[in-house]
PyMOL Python script that loads the backbone (N, CA, C, O; Angstrom):
from pymol import cmd

cmd.read_pdbstr("""\
ATOM      1  N   UNK A   1       0.815  -1.195   0.000  1.00  0.00           N
ATOM      2  CA  UNK A   1       0.000   0.000   0.000  1.00  0.00           C
ATOM      3  C   UNK A   1       0.855   1.255   0.000  1.00  0.00           C
ATOM      4  O   UNK A   1       0.740   2.081  -0.906  1.00  0.00           O
ATOM      5  N   UNK A   2       1.720   1.412   1.011  1.00  0.00           N
ATOM      6  CA  UNK A   2       2.596   2.580   1.033  1.00  0.00           C
ATOM      7  C   UNK A   2       3.493   2.576  -0.199  1.00  0.00           C
ATOM      8  O   UNK A   2       3.727   3.618  -0.811  1.00  0.00           O
ATOM      9  N   UNK A   3       3.991   1.398  -0.556  1.00  0.00           N
ATOM     10  CA  UNK A   3       4.870   1.319  -1.725  1.00  0.00           C
ATOM     11  C   UNK A   3       4.155   1.801  -2.991  1.00  0.00           C
ATOM     12  O   UNK A   3       4.746   2.500  -3.814  1.00  0.00           O
ATOM     13  N   UNK A   4       2.892   1.427  -3.138  1.00  0.00           N
ATOM     14  CA  UNK A   4       2.127   1.844  -4.304  1.00  0.00           C
ATOM     15  C   UNK A   4       1.854   3.345  -4.289  1.00  0.00           C
ATOM     16  O   UNK A   4       1.870   4.001  -5.330  1.00  0.00           O
ATOM     17  N   UNK A   5       1.605   3.876  -3.095  1.00  0.00           N
ATOM     18  CA  UNK A   5       1.331   5.312  -2.969  1.00  0.00           C
ATOM     19  C   UNK A   5       2.570   6.122  -3.324  1.00  0.00           C
ATOM     20  O   UNK A   5       2.469   7.153  -3.989  1.00  0.00           O
ATOM     21  N   UNK A   6       3.732   5.665  -2.886  1.00  0.00           N
ATOM     22  CA  UNK A   6       4.979   6.373  -3.218  1.00  0.00           C
ATOM     23  C   UNK A   6       5.169   6.382  -4.734  1.00  0.00           C
ATOM     24  O   UNK A   6       5.461   7.423  -5.321  1.00  0.00           O
ATOM     25  N   UNK A   7       5.002   5.219  -5.363  1.00  0.00           N
ATOM     26  CA  UNK A   7       5.157   5.125  -6.819  1.00  0.00           C
ATOM     27  C   UNK A   7       4.146   6.020  -7.533  1.00  0.00           C
ATOM     28  O   UNK A   7       4.483   6.719  -8.488  1.00  0.00           O
ATOM     29  N   UNK A   8       2.907   5.988  -7.057  1.00  0.00           N
ATOM     30  CA  UNK A   8       1.849   6.788  -7.674  1.00  0.00           C
ATOM     31  C   UNK A   8       2.172   8.278  -7.591  1.00  0.00           C
ATOM     32  O   UNK A   8       2.087   8.989  -8.593  1.00  0.00           O
ATOM     33  N   UNK A   9       2.540   8.748  -6.412  1.00  0.00           N
ATOM     34  CA  UNK A   9       2.843  10.168  -6.240  1.00  0.00           C
ATOM     35  C   UNK A   9       4.065  10.573  -7.063  1.00  0.00           C
ATOM     36  O   UNK A   9       4.095  11.656  -7.646  1.00  0.00           O
ATOM     37  N   UNK A  10       5.061   9.707  -7.106  1.00  0.00           N
ATOM     38  CA  UNK A  10       6.266  10.001  -7.885  1.00  0.00           C
ATOM     39  C   UNK A  10       5.931  10.108  -9.368  1.00  0.00           C
ATOM     40  O   UNK A  10       6.369  11.043 -10.038  1.00  0.00           O
ATOM     41  N   UNK A  11       5.163   9.165  -9.879  1.00  0.00           N
ATOM     42  CA  UNK A  11       4.859   9.186 -11.316  1.00  0.00           C
ATOM     43  C   UNK A  11       3.907  10.317 -11.680  1.00  0.00           C
ATOM     44  O   UNK A  11       3.996  10.874 -12.775  1.00  0.00           O
ATOM     45  N   UNK A  12       2.994  10.663 -10.771  1.00  0.00           N
ATOM     46  CA  UNK A  12       2.113  11.805 -11.041  1.00  0.00           C
ATOM     47  C   UNK A  12       2.897  13.098 -11.188  1.00  0.00           C
ATOM     48  O   UNK A  12       2.481  14.009 -11.904  1.00  0.00           O
ATOM     49  N   UNK A  13       4.021  13.172 -10.514  1.00  0.00           N
ATOM     50  CA  UNK A  13       4.884  14.351 -10.623  1.00  0.00           C
ATOM     51  C   UNK A  13       5.916  14.211 -11.729  1.00  0.00           C
ATOM     52  O   UNK A  13       6.781  15.071 -11.894  1.00  0.00           O
ATOM     53  N   UNK A  14       5.823  13.122 -12.486  1.00  0.00           N
ATOM     54  CA  UNK A  14       6.772  12.855 -13.568  1.00  0.00           C
ATOM     55  C   UNK A  14       8.220  12.848 -13.084  1.00  0.00           C
ATOM     56  O   UNK A  14       9.111  13.392 -13.736  1.00  0.00           O
ATOM     57  N   UNK A  15       8.433  12.226 -11.940  1.00  0.00           N
ATOM     58  CA  UNK A  15       9.773  12.129 -11.372  1.00  0.00           C
ATOM     59  C   UNK A  15      10.299  10.717 -11.549  1.00  0.00           C
ATOM     60  O   UNK A  15       9.561   9.744 -11.393  1.00  0.00           O
ATOM     61  N   UNK A  16      11.566  10.613 -11.872  1.00  0.00           N
ATOM     62  CA  UNK A  16      12.211   9.298 -11.879  1.00  0.00           C
ATOM     63  C   UNK A  16      12.571   8.946 -10.435  1.00  0.00           C
ATOM     64  O   UNK A  16      12.508   9.796  -9.547  1.00  0.00           O
ATOM     65  N   UNK A  17      12.941   7.716 -10.216  1.00  0.00           N
ATOM     66  CA  UNK A  17      13.398   7.331  -8.877  1.00  0.00           C
ATOM     67  C   UNK A  17      14.639   8.122  -8.493  1.00  0.00           C
ATOM     68  O   UNK A  17      14.807   8.500  -7.333  1.00  0.00           O
ATOM     69  N   UNK A  18      15.495   8.369  -9.452  1.00  0.00           N
ATOM     70  CA  UNK A  18      16.723   9.137  -9.197  1.00  0.00           C
ATOM     71  C   UNK A  18      16.379  10.563  -8.778  1.00  0.00           C
ATOM     72  O   UNK A  18      16.970  11.096  -7.839  1.00  0.00           O
ATOM     73  N   UNK A  19      15.428  11.177  -9.469  1.00  0.00           N
ATOM     74  CA  UNK A  19      15.046  12.554  -9.142  1.00  0.00           C
ATOM     75  C   UNK A  19      14.409  12.650  -7.756  1.00  0.00           C
ATOM     76  O   UNK A  19      14.697  13.578  -7.001  1.00  0.00           O
ATOM     77  N   UNK A  20      13.547  11.694  -7.426  1.00  0.00           N
ATOM     78  CA  UNK A  20      12.943  11.704  -6.096  1.00  0.00           C
ATOM     79  C   UNK A  20      14.001  11.465  -5.027  1.00  0.00           C
ATOM     80  O   UNK A  20      13.991  12.110  -3.978  1.00  0.00           O
ATOM     81  N   UNK A  21      14.903  10.548  -5.294  1.00  0.00           N
ATOM     82  CA  UNK A  21      15.975  10.271  -4.340  1.00  0.00           C
ATOM     83  C   UNK A  21      16.796  11.532  -4.067  1.00  0.00           C
ATOM     84  O   UNK A  21      17.140  11.824  -2.921  1.00  0.00           O
ATOM     85  N   UNK A  22      17.099  12.256  -5.109  1.00  0.00           N
ATOM     86  CA  UNK A  22      17.876  13.496  -4.956  1.00  0.00           C
ATOM     87  C   UNK A  22      17.098  14.517  -4.129  1.00  0.00           C
ATOM     88  O   UNK A  22      17.666  15.178  -3.259  1.00  0.00           O
ATOM     89  N   UNK A  23      15.809  14.645  -4.397  1.00  0.00           N
ATOM     90  CA  UNK A  23      14.983  15.613  -3.668  1.00  0.00           C
ATOM     91  C   UNK A  23      14.886  15.264  -2.187  1.00  0.00           C
ATOM     92  O   UNK A  23      14.811  16.155  -1.340  1.00  0.00           O
ATOM     93  N   UNK A  24      14.888  13.970  -1.873  1.00  0.00           N
ATOM     94  CA  UNK A  24      14.770  13.535  -0.479  1.00  0.00           C
ATOM     95  C   UNK A  24      16.123  13.271   0.175  1.00  0.00           C
ATOM     96  O   UNK A  24      16.197  12.926   1.355  1.00  0.00           O
ATOM     97  N   UNK A  25      17.193  13.436  -0.606  1.00  0.00           N
ATOM     98  CA  UNK A  25      18.549  13.228  -0.121  1.00  0.00           C
ATOM     99  C   UNK A  25      18.768  11.784   0.352  1.00  0.00           C
ATOM    100  O   UNK A  25      19.325  11.539   1.422  1.00  0.00           O
ATOM    101  N   UNK A  26      18.313  10.842  -0.476  1.00  0.00           N
ATOM    102  CA  UNK A  26      18.542   9.421  -0.230  1.00  0.00           C
ATOM    103  C   UNK A  26      19.040   8.810  -1.537  1.00  0.00           C
ATOM    104  O   UNK A  26      19.115   9.486  -2.562  1.00  0.00           O
ATOM    105  N   UNK A  27      19.372   7.543  -1.487  1.00  0.00           N
ATOM    106  CA  UNK A  27      19.839   6.876  -2.707  1.00  0.00           C
ATOM    107  C   UNK A  27      18.658   6.411  -3.553  1.00  0.00           C
ATOM    108  O   UNK A  27      17.542   6.263  -3.056  1.00  0.00           O
ATOM    109  N   UNK A  28      18.919   6.186  -4.823  1.00  0.00           N
ATOM    110  CA  UNK A  28      17.915   5.633  -5.727  1.00  0.00           C
ATOM    111  C   UNK A  28      17.491   4.263  -5.225  1.00  0.00           C
ATOM    112  O   UNK A  28      16.330   3.877  -5.366  1.00  0.00           O
ATOM    113  N   UNK A  29      18.428   3.526  -4.639  1.00  0.00           N
ATOM    114  CA  UNK A  29      18.136   2.202  -4.107  1.00  0.00           C
ATOM    115  C   UNK A  29      17.092   2.260  -2.996  1.00  0.00           C
ATOM    116  O   UNK A  29      16.267   1.354  -2.879  1.00  0.00           O
ATOM    117  N   UNK A  30      17.117   3.319  -2.174  1.00  0.00           N
ATOM    118  CA  UNK A  30      16.087   3.498  -1.135  1.00  0.00           C
ATOM    119  C   UNK A  30      14.711   3.606  -1.767  1.00  0.00           C
ATOM    120  O   UNK A  30      13.764   2.941  -1.345  1.00  0.00           O
ATOM    121  N   UNK A  31      14.612   4.447  -2.780  1.00  0.00           N
ATOM    122  CA  UNK A  31      13.324   4.632  -3.457  1.00  0.00           C
ATOM    123  C   UNK A  31      12.860   3.303  -4.050  1.00  0.00           C
ATOM    124  O   UNK A  31      11.699   2.922  -3.901  1.00  0.00           O
ATOM    125  N   UNK A  32      13.754   2.615  -4.708  1.00  0.00           N
ATOM    126  CA  UNK A  32      13.434   1.324  -5.307  1.00  0.00           C
ATOM    127  C   UNK A  32      12.971   0.327  -4.247  1.00  0.00           C
ATOM    128  O   UNK A  32      11.981  -0.376  -4.450  1.00  0.00           O
ATOM    129  N   UNK A  33      13.665   0.262  -3.140  1.00  0.00           N
ATOM    130  CA  UNK A  33      13.287  -0.652  -2.059  1.00  0.00           C
ATOM    131  C   UNK A  33      11.920  -0.309  -1.473  1.00  0.00           C
ATOM    132  O   UNK A  33      11.133  -1.205  -1.165  1.00  0.00           O
ATOM    133  N   UNK A  34      11.636   0.978  -1.320  1.00  0.00           N
ATOM    134  CA  UNK A  34      10.325   1.384  -0.801  1.00  0.00           C
ATOM    135  C   UNK A  34       9.228   0.994  -1.784  1.00  0.00           C
ATOM    136  O   UNK A  34       8.203   0.435  -1.393  1.00  0.00           O
ATOM    137  N   UNK A  35       9.449   1.291  -3.059  1.00  0.00           N
ATOM    138  CA  UNK A  35       8.428   1.019  -4.069  1.00  0.00           C
ATOM    139  C   UNK A  35       8.227  -0.477  -4.315  1.00  0.00           C
ATOM    140  O   UNK A  35       7.139  -0.897  -4.709  1.00  0.00           O
ATOM    141  N   UNK A  36       9.242  -1.266  -4.090  1.00  0.00           N
ATOM    142  CA  UNK A  36       9.131  -2.719  -4.258  1.00  0.00           C
ATOM    143  C   UNK A  36       8.726  -3.410  -2.963  1.00  0.00           C
ATOM    144  O   UNK A  36       8.670  -4.638  -2.899  1.00  0.00           O
ATOM    145  N   UNK A  37       8.447  -2.628  -1.941  1.00  0.00           N
ATOM    146  CA  UNK A  37       7.993  -3.132  -0.640  1.00  0.00           C
ATOM    147  C   UNK A  37       9.016  -4.046   0.026  1.00  0.00           C
ATOM    148  O   UNK A  37       8.660  -4.979   0.746  1.00  0.00           O
ATOM    149  N   UNK A  38      10.303  -3.761  -0.229  1.00  0.00           N
ATOM    150  CA  UNK A  38      11.373  -4.517   0.416  1.00  0.00           C
ATOM    151  C   UNK A  38      11.641  -4.010   1.826  1.00  0.00           C
ATOM    152  O   UNK A  38      11.905  -4.790   2.741  1.00  0.00           O
ATOM    153  N   UNK A  39      11.572  -2.703   1.985  1.00  0.00           N
ATOM    154  CA  UNK A  39      11.750  -2.067   3.292  1.00  0.00           C
ATOM    155  C   UNK A  39      10.765  -0.911   3.412  1.00  0.00           C
ATOM    156  O   UNK A  39      10.228  -0.431   2.414  1.00  0.00           O
ATOM    157  N   UNK A  40      10.539  -0.477   4.632  1.00  0.00           N
ATOM    158  CA  UNK A  40       9.676   0.676   4.879  1.00  0.00           C
ATOM    159  C   UNK A  40      10.523   1.897   5.206  1.00  0.00           C
ATOM    160  O   UNK A  40      11.565   1.767   5.849  1.00  0.00           O
ATOM    161  N   UNK A  41      10.100   3.073   4.778  1.00  0.00           N
ATOM    162  CA  UNK A  41      10.825   4.284   5.171  1.00  0.00           C
ATOM    163  C   UNK A  41      10.611   4.547   6.657  1.00  0.00           C
ATOM    164  O   UNK A  41       9.627   4.097   7.243  1.00  0.00           O
ATOM    165  N   UNK A  42      11.527   5.266   7.246  1.00  0.00           N
ATOM    166  CA  UNK A  42      11.381   5.651   8.650  1.00  0.00           C
ATOM    167  C   UNK A  42      10.210   6.620   8.792  1.00  0.00           C
ATOM    168  O   UNK A  42       9.726   7.179   7.808  1.00  0.00           O
ATOM    169  N   UNK A  43       9.773   6.804  10.006  1.00  0.00           N
ATOM    170  CA  UNK A  43       8.690   7.762  10.255  1.00  0.00           C
ATOM    171  C   UNK A  43       9.127   9.156   9.820  1.00  0.00           C
ATOM    172  O   UNK A  43       8.352   9.897   9.215  1.00  0.00           O
ATOM    173  N   UNK A  44      10.356   9.504  10.128  1.00  0.00           N
ATOM    174  CA  UNK A  44      10.882  10.813   9.715  1.00  0.00           C
ATOM    175  C   UNK A  44      10.829  10.964   8.198  1.00  0.00           C
ATOM    176  O   UNK A  44      10.455  12.021   7.689  1.00  0.00           O
ATOM    177  N   UNK A  45      11.200   9.917   7.480  1.00  0.00           N
ATOM    178  CA  UNK A  45      11.186   9.981   6.014  1.00  0.00           C
ATOM    179  C   UNK A  45       9.759  10.024   5.486  1.00  0.00           C
ATOM    180  O   UNK A  45       9.482  10.695   4.492  1.00  0.00           O
ATOM    181  N   UNK A  46       8.857   9.314   6.143  1.00  0.00           N
ATOM    182  CA  UNK A  46       7.451   9.359   5.748  1.00  0.00           C
ATOM    183  C   UNK A  46       6.923  10.788   5.830  1.00  0.00           C
ATOM    184  O   UNK A  46       6.227  11.256   4.929  1.00  0.00           O
ATOM    185  N   UNK A  47       7.259  11.469   6.911  1.00  0.00           N
ATOM    186  CA  UNK A  47       6.841  12.865   7.080  1.00  0.00           C
ATOM    187  C   UNK A  47       7.477  13.745   6.007  1.00  0.00           C
ATOM    188  O   UNK A  47       6.809  14.611   5.443  1.00  0.00           O
ATOM    189  N   UNK A  48       8.752  13.531   5.722  1.00  0.00           N
ATOM    190  CA  UNK A  48       9.432  14.316   4.679  1.00  0.00           C
ATOM    191  C   UNK A  48       8.777  14.101   3.319  1.00  0.00           C
ATOM    192  O   UNK A  48       8.595  15.052   2.559  1.00  0.00           O
ATOM    193  N   UNK A  49       8.421  12.845   3.010  1.00  0.00           N
ATOM    194  CA  UNK A  49       7.764  12.572   1.732  1.00  0.00           C
ATOM    195  C   UNK A  49       6.390  13.228   1.673  1.00  0.00           C
ATOM    196  O   UNK A  49       6.010  13.790   0.645  1.00  0.00           O
ATOM    197  N   UNK A  50       5.650  13.158   2.770  1.00  0.00           N
ATOM    198  CA  UNK A  50       4.322  13.781   2.794  1.00  0.00           C
ATOM    199  C   UNK A  50       4.441  15.280   2.543  1.00  0.00           C
ATOM    200  O   UNK A  50       3.650  15.850   1.791  1.00  0.00           O
ATOM    201  N   UNK A  51       5.412  15.912   3.161  1.00  0.00           N
ATOM    202  CA  UNK A  51       5.620  17.346   2.936  1.00  0.00           C
ATOM    203  C   UNK A  51       6.051  17.611   1.501  1.00  0.00           C
ATOM    204  O   UNK A  51       5.588  18.567   0.879  1.00  0.00           O
ATOM    205  N   UNK A  52       6.928  16.775   0.977  1.00  0.00           N
ATOM    206  CA  UNK A  52       7.403  16.954  -0.397  1.00  0.00           C
ATOM    207  C   UNK A  52       6.251  16.867  -1.396  1.00  0.00           C
ATOM    208  O   UNK A  52       6.155  17.674  -2.321  1.00  0.00           O
ATOM    209  N   UNK A  53       5.378  15.876  -1.197  1.00  0.00           N
ATOM    210  CA  UNK A  53       4.267  15.675  -2.114  1.00  0.00           C
ATOM    211  C   UNK A  53       3.030  16.497  -1.747  1.00  0.00           C
ATOM    212  O   UNK A  53       2.022  16.441  -2.451  1.00  0.00           O
ATOM    213  N   UNK A  54       3.099  17.251  -0.664  1.00  0.00           N
ATOM    214  CA  UNK A  54       1.967  18.077  -0.203  1.00  0.00           C
ATOM    215  C   UNK A  54       0.722  17.243   0.052  1.00  0.00           C
ATOM    216  O   UNK A  54      -0.377  17.599  -0.375  1.00  0.00           O
ATOM    217  N   UNK A  55       0.906  16.130   0.754  1.00  0.00           N
ATOM    218  CA  UNK A  55      -0.209  15.281   1.154  1.00  0.00           C
ATOM    219  C   UNK A  55      -0.059  14.964   2.640  1.00  0.00           C
ATOM    220  O   UNK A  55       0.983  15.230   3.239  1.00  0.00           O
ATOM    221  N   UNK A  56      -1.101  14.400   3.221  1.00  0.00           N
ATOM    222  CA  UNK A  56      -1.023  14.017   4.632  1.00  0.00           C
ATOM    223  C   UNK A  56      -0.336  12.662   4.770  1.00  0.00           C
ATOM    224  O   UNK A  56      -0.265  11.888   3.815  1.00  0.00           O
ATOM    225  N   UNK A  57       0.160  12.390   5.954  1.00  0.00           N
ATOM    226  CA  UNK A  57       0.728  11.069   6.205  1.00  0.00           C
ATOM    227  C   UNK A  57      -0.370  10.006   6.143  1.00  0.00           C
ATOM    228  O   UNK A  57      -0.104   8.868   5.757  1.00  0.00           O
ATOM    229  N   UNK A  58      -1.587  10.360   6.513  1.00  0.00           N
ATOM    230  CA  UNK A  58      -2.709   9.421   6.376  1.00  0.00           C
ATOM    231  C   UNK A  58      -2.887   9.014   4.914  1.00  0.00           C
ATOM    232  O   UNK A  58      -3.147   7.848   4.617  1.00  0.00           O
ATOM    233  N   UNK A  59      -2.747   9.961   4.022  1.00  0.00           N
ATOM    234  CA  UNK A  59      -2.858   9.656   2.595  1.00  0.00           C
ATOM    235  C   UNK A  59      -1.696   8.755   2.159  1.00  0.00           C
ATOM    236  O   UNK A  59      -1.897   7.786   1.426  1.00  0.00           O
ATOM    237  N   UNK A  60      -0.490   9.077   2.611  1.00  0.00           N
ATOM    238  CA  UNK A  60       0.675   8.256   2.271  1.00  0.00           C
ATOM    239  C   UNK A  60       0.471   6.819   2.727  1.00  0.00           C
ATOM    240  O   UNK A  60       0.842   5.880   2.021  1.00  0.00           O
ATOM    241  N   UNK A  61      -0.121   6.646   3.911  1.00  0.00           N
ATOM    242  CA  UNK A  61      -0.303   5.315   4.496  1.00  0.00           C
ATOM    243  C   UNK A  61      -1.595   4.640   4.051  1.00  0.00           C
ATOM    244  O   UNK A  61      -1.927   3.555   4.530  1.00  0.00           O
ATOM    245  N   UNK A  62      -2.322   5.273   3.139  1.00  0.00           N
ATOM    246  CA  UNK A  62      -3.595   4.749   2.614  1.00  0.00           C
ATOM    247  C   UNK A  62      -4.663   4.622   3.694  1.00  0.00           C
ATOM    248  O   UNK A  62      -5.584   3.816   3.562  1.00  0.00           O
ATOM    249  N   UNK A  63      -4.549   5.399   4.746  1.00  0.00           N
ATOM    250  CA  UNK A  63      -5.598   5.470   5.759  1.00  0.00           C
ATOM    251  C   UNK A  63      -6.737   6.317   5.212  1.00  0.00           C
ATOM    252  O   UNK A  63      -7.908   6.087   5.511  1.00  0.00           O
ATOM    253  N   UNK A  64      -6.365   7.295   4.407  1.00  0.00           N
ATOM    254  CA  UNK A  64      -7.326   8.167   3.750  1.00  0.00           C
ATOM    255  C   UNK A  64      -7.060   8.135   2.249  1.00  0.00           C
ATOM    256  O   UNK A  64      -5.911   8.060   1.814  1.00  0.00           O
ATOM    257  N   UNK A  65      -8.115   8.191   1.474  1.00  0.00           N
ATOM    258  CA  UNK A  65      -7.956   8.265   0.026  1.00  0.00           C
ATOM    259  C   UNK A  65      -8.098   9.683  -0.495  1.00  0.00           C
ATOM    260  O   UNK A  65      -8.108   9.918  -1.704  1.00  0.00           O
ATOM    261  N   UNK A  66      -8.207  10.627   0.436  1.00  0.00           N
ATOM    262  CA  UNK A  66      -8.348  12.030   0.046  1.00  0.00           C
ATOM    263  C   UNK A  66      -7.022  12.750   0.224  1.00  0.00           C
ATOM    264  O   UNK A  66      -6.583  12.982   1.350  1.00  0.00           O
ATOM    265  N   UNK A  67      -6.388  13.101  -0.880  1.00  0.00           N
ATOM    266  CA  UNK A  67      -5.167  13.889  -0.734  1.00  0.00           C
ATOM    267  C   UNK A  67      -5.520  15.274  -0.200  1.00  0.00           C
ATOM    268  O   UNK A  67      -6.544  15.852  -0.563  1.00  0.00           O
ATOM    269  N   UNK A  68      -4.688  15.777   0.635  1.00  0.00           N
ATOM    270  CA  UNK A  68      -4.895  17.109   1.210  1.00  0.00           C
ATOM    271  C   UNK A  68      -4.090  18.120   0.408  1.00  0.00           C
ATOM    272  O   UNK A  68      -3.044  17.796  -0.153  1.00  0.00           O
ATOM    273  N   UNK A  69      -4.578  19.315   0.364  1.00  0.00           N
ATOM    274  CA  UNK A  69      -3.852  20.403  -0.271  1.00  0.00           C
ATOM    275  C   UNK A  69      -3.489  21.393   0.824  1.00  0.00           C
ATOM    276  O   UNK A  69      -4.360  22.057   1.387  1.00  0.00           O
ATOM    277  N   UNK A  70      -2.221  21.484   1.117  1.00  0.00           N
ATOM    278  CA  UNK A  70      -1.772  22.387   2.168  1.00  0.00           C
ATOM    279  C   UNK A  70      -1.474  23.754   1.564  1.00  0.00           C
ATOM    280  O   UNK A  70      -0.708  23.873   0.608  1.00  0.00           O
ATOM    281  N   UNK A  71      -2.081  24.763   2.128  1.00  0.00           N
ATOM    282  CA  UNK A  71      -1.917  26.118   1.596  1.00  0.00           C
ATOM    283  C   UNK A  71      -1.264  27.038   2.623  1.00  0.00           C
ATOM    284  O   UNK A  71      -1.389  28.260   2.548  1.00  0.00           O
ATOM    285  N   UNK A  72      -0.573  26.437   3.573  1.00  0.00           N
ATOM    286  CA  UNK A  72       0.150  27.225   4.565  1.00  0.00           C
ATOM    287  C   UNK A  72       1.116  28.175   3.871  1.00  0.00           C
ATOM    288  O   UNK A  72       1.750  27.821   2.877  1.00  0.00           O
ATOM    289  N   UNK A  73       1.216  29.361   4.399  1.00  0.00           N
ATOM    290  CA  UNK A  73       2.151  30.330   3.861  1.00  0.00           C
ATOM    291  C   UNK A  73       1.581  31.215   2.768  1.00  0.00           C
ATOM    292  O   UNK A  73       2.232  32.167   2.337  1.00  0.00           O
ATOM    293  N   UNK A  74       0.362  30.911   2.312  1.00  0.00           N
ATOM    294  CA  UNK A  74      -0.255  31.774   1.308  1.00  0.00           C
ATOM    295  C   UNK A  74      -0.951  32.940   1.993  1.00  0.00           C
ATOM    296  O   UNK A  74      -1.398  32.833   3.135  1.00  0.00           O
ATOM    297  N   UNK A  75      -1.032  34.030   1.291  1.00  0.00           N
ATOM    298  CA  UNK A  75      -1.754  35.182   1.822  1.00  0.00           C
ATOM    299  C   UNK A  75      -3.252  34.894   1.773  1.00  0.00           C
ATOM    300  O   UNK A  75      -3.675  33.985   1.059  1.00  0.00           O
ATOM    301  N   UNK A  76      -4.054  35.640   2.508  1.00  0.00           N
ATOM    302  CA  UNK A  76      -5.508  35.447   2.425  1.00  0.00           C
ATOM    303  C   UNK A  76      -6.039  35.587   0.994  1.00  0.00           C
ATOM    304  O   UNK A  76      -6.938  34.850   0.589  1.00  0.00           O
ATOM    305  N   UNK A  77      -5.490  36.518   0.242  1.00  0.00           N
ATOM    306  CA  UNK A  77      -5.918  36.694  -1.146  1.00  0.00           C
ATOM    307  C   UNK A  77      -5.564  35.461  -1.984  1.00  0.00           C
ATOM    308  O   UNK A  77      -6.382  34.990  -2.774  1.00  0.00           O
ATOM    309  N   UNK A  78      -4.361  34.947  -1.813  1.00  0.00           N
ATOM    310  CA  UNK A  78      -3.952  33.754  -2.547  1.00  0.00           C
ATOM    311  C   UNK A  78      -4.818  32.558  -2.161  1.00  0.00           C
ATOM    312  O   UNK A  78      -5.206  31.765  -3.020  1.00  0.00           O
ATOM    313  N   UNK A  79      -5.119  32.429  -0.878  1.00  0.00           N
ATOM    314  CA  UNK A  79      -5.977  31.347  -0.396  1.00  0.00           C
ATOM    315  C   UNK A  79      -7.348  31.425  -1.049  1.00  0.00           C
ATOM    316  O   UNK A  79      -7.906  30.405  -1.451  1.00  0.00           O
ATOM    317  N   UNK A  80      -7.887  32.622  -1.154  1.00  0.00           N
ATOM    318  CA  UNK A  80      -9.197  32.798  -1.776  1.00  0.00           C
ATOM    319  C   UNK A  80      -9.154  32.424  -3.258  1.00  0.00           C
ATOM    320  O   UNK A  80     -10.102  31.833  -3.777  1.00  0.00           O
ATOM    321  N   UNK A  81      -8.064  32.765  -3.936  1.00  0.00           N
ATOM    322  CA  UNK A  81      -7.911  32.393  -5.347  1.00  0.00           C
ATOM    323  C   UNK A  81      -7.882  30.873  -5.508  1.00  0.00           C
ATOM    324  O   UNK A  81      -8.481  30.335  -6.439  1.00  0.00           O
ATOM    325  N   UNK A  82      -7.189  30.187  -4.608  1.00  0.00           N
ATOM    326  CA  UNK A  82      -7.134  28.728  -4.670  1.00  0.00           C
ATOM    327  C   UNK A  82      -8.534  28.149  -4.478  1.00  0.00           C
ATOM    328  O   UNK A  82      -8.922  27.229  -5.198  1.00  0.00           O
ATOM    329  N   UNK A  83      -9.285  28.667  -3.531  1.00  0.00           N
ATOM    330  CA  UNK A  83     -10.649  28.195  -3.291  1.00  0.00           C
ATOM    331  C   UNK A  83     -11.527  28.396  -4.526  1.00  0.00           C
ATOM    332  O   UNK A  83     -12.301  27.511  -4.891  1.00  0.00           O
ATOM    333  N   UNK A  84     -11.410  29.546  -5.161  1.00  0.00           N
ATOM    334  CA  UNK A  84     -12.195  29.817  -6.368  1.00  0.00           C
ATOM    335  C   UNK A  84     -11.808  28.870  -7.503  1.00  0.00           C
ATOM    336  O   UNK A  84     -12.670  28.391  -8.240  1.00  0.00           O
ATOM    337  N   UNK A  85     -10.521  28.606  -7.638  1.00  0.00           N
ATOM    338  CA  UNK A  85     -10.050  27.688  -8.666  1.00  0.00           C
ATOM    339  C   UNK A  85     -10.608  26.282  -8.433  1.00  0.00           C
ATOM    340  O   UNK A  85     -11.054  25.623  -9.373  1.00  0.00           O
ATOM    341  N   UNK A  86     -10.580  25.833  -7.199  1.00  0.00           N
ATOM    342  CA  UNK A  86     -11.125  24.513  -6.863  1.00  0.00           C
ATOM    343  C   UNK A  86     -12.617  24.461  -7.173  1.00  0.00           C
ATOM    344  O   UNK A  86     -13.104  23.482  -7.737  1.00  0.00           O
ATOM    345  N   UNK A  87     -13.333  25.503  -6.808  1.00  0.00           N
ATOM    346  CA  UNK A  87     -14.769  25.559  -7.113  1.00  0.00           C
ATOM    347  C   UNK A  87     -15.020  25.480  -8.618  1.00  0.00           C
ATOM    348  O   UNK A  87     -15.919  24.768  -9.066  1.00  0.00           O
ATOM    349  N   UNK A  88     -14.232  26.205  -9.386  1.00  0.00           N
ATOM    350  CA  UNK A  88     -14.365  26.175 -10.845  1.00  0.00           C
ATOM    351  C   UNK A  88     -14.083  24.780 -11.402  1.00  0.00           C
ATOM    352  O   UNK A  88     -14.791  24.313 -12.294  1.00  0.00           O
ATOM    353  N   UNK A  89     -13.070  24.124 -10.888  1.00  0.00           N
ATOM    354  CA  UNK A  89     -12.737  22.783 -11.364  1.00  0.00           C
ATOM    355  C   UNK A  89     -13.819  21.773 -11.008  1.00  0.00           C
ATOM    356  O   UNK A  89     -14.091  20.856 -11.783  1.00  0.00           O
ATOM    357  N   UNK A  90     -14.430  21.933  -9.856  1.00  0.00           N
ATOM    358  CA  UNK A  90     -15.538  21.043  -9.468  1.00  0.00           C
ATOM    359  C   UNK A  90     -16.725  21.226 -10.409  1.00  0.00           C
ATOM    360  O   UNK A  90     -17.388  20.251 -10.761  1.00  0.00           O
ATOM    361  N   UNK A  91     -16.997  22.453 -10.817  1.00  0.00           N
ATOM    362  CA  UNK A  91     -18.126  22.726 -11.734  1.00  0.00           C
ATOM    363  C   UNK A  91     -17.891  22.069 -13.085  1.00  0.00           C
ATOM    364  O   UNK A  91     -18.836  21.600 -13.720  1.00  0.00           O
ATOM    365  N   UNK A  92     -16.649  22.031 -13.527  1.00  0.00           N
ATOM    366  CA  UNK A  92     -16.334  21.424 -14.811  1.00  0.00           C
ATOM    367  C   UNK A  92     -16.606  19.915 -14.765  1.00  0.00           C
ATOM    368  O   UNK A  92     -17.025  19.329 -15.763  1.00  0.00           O
ATOM    369  N   UNK A  93     -16.371  19.296 -13.620  1.00  0.00           N
ATOM    370  CA  UNK A  93     -16.529  17.845 -13.489  1.00  0.00           C
ATOM    371  C   UNK A  93     -17.949  17.398 -13.195  1.00  0.00           C
ATOM    372  O   UNK A  93     -18.195  16.204 -13.024  1.00  0.00           O
ATOM    373  N   UNK A  94     -18.891  18.334 -13.133  1.00  0.00           N
ATOM    374  CA  UNK A  94     -20.278  17.963 -12.823  1.00  0.00           C
ATOM    375  C   UNK A  94     -20.955  17.421 -14.050  1.00  0.00           C
ATOM    376  O   UNK A  94     -22.128  17.053 -13.996  1.00  0.00           O
TER     377      UNK A  94
END
""", "prot")
cmd.dss("prot")
cmd.show_as("cartoon", "prot")
cmd.util.cbc("prot")
cmd.orient("prot")
């Protein structure tokens, strides 16, 4: 489950294992081992990956199927623009 989520998030971002490894400051072999379910990342690494992919750890662990969008650090105006964009995208999918 976690291995599949890591692969899914990596491919959605069009990242190779090498590119993700570089971003997380680990080896390509670590990424490969996680994705092949050979080993589990540490809790610290799980948190780092969640922050990198802008999702919750619950989403990473498949406890939740709803990815979260973290908008910390945005101004109130920027936050409002994001909300309007999301509303517009929901209308398109109706």
